[in-house]
KEFIBA-109288 format. One record per residue (C-alpha): x, y, z. Coordinates in steps of 0.5 Angstrom, whole numbers, plus 2048, in hexadecimal, padded with zeros to 3 digits. Layout:
XYZ/...
This chain:
873917877/87991687A/87F91B87C/88791887B/88D91C87C/89391A878/89A91C877/89C91D86F/8A491D86E/8A591F867/8AB91C863/8AF92185F/8AB923859/8A492185B/8A392785F/8A192B859/89C926857/895928859/89492185D/890924863/88B92885E/88A92285A/88891E860/882922861/88092285A/88191B859/87F91785F/87991C862/87D91E868/87E92486C/88692686D/88992B872/89092D873/89192E87A/89992F87A/89E92F875/8A592F873/8A693086C/8AC932867/8AD932860/8AF92B860/8AC927865/8A892886C/8A3925870/89C927872/897925878/891924875/88A922877/88591E873/87E91E874/87991A870/87691386F/87B90E872/87C90A86C/87D910868/88291286D/88690B86C/88690C865/888913865/88E911869/89090B865/89090F85F/894914862/89990F864/89990C85D/89B91385B/8A191385F/89F916865/8A191386C/89B913870/89C912878/89691387D/896919882/893918889/89291D88E/89092488D/892928887/89492F889/893934883/899939881/
């Protein structure tokens, strides 16, 4: 099992799609939103993804192919 922290930035219109929910169901990973700034049109989230490293990689590739910008997060994440 591995844990990866990433920042998802959603383009306009994609924020209303269940991207994070689908990741958990289609790729057998556990997702946890640690921080977020979301409105009706756009937003970003700091996401922790736990699971098999290959499944995490596949889920992130899928998210990027769906239109989400994925950036690595380093350091501590404060809950808010």
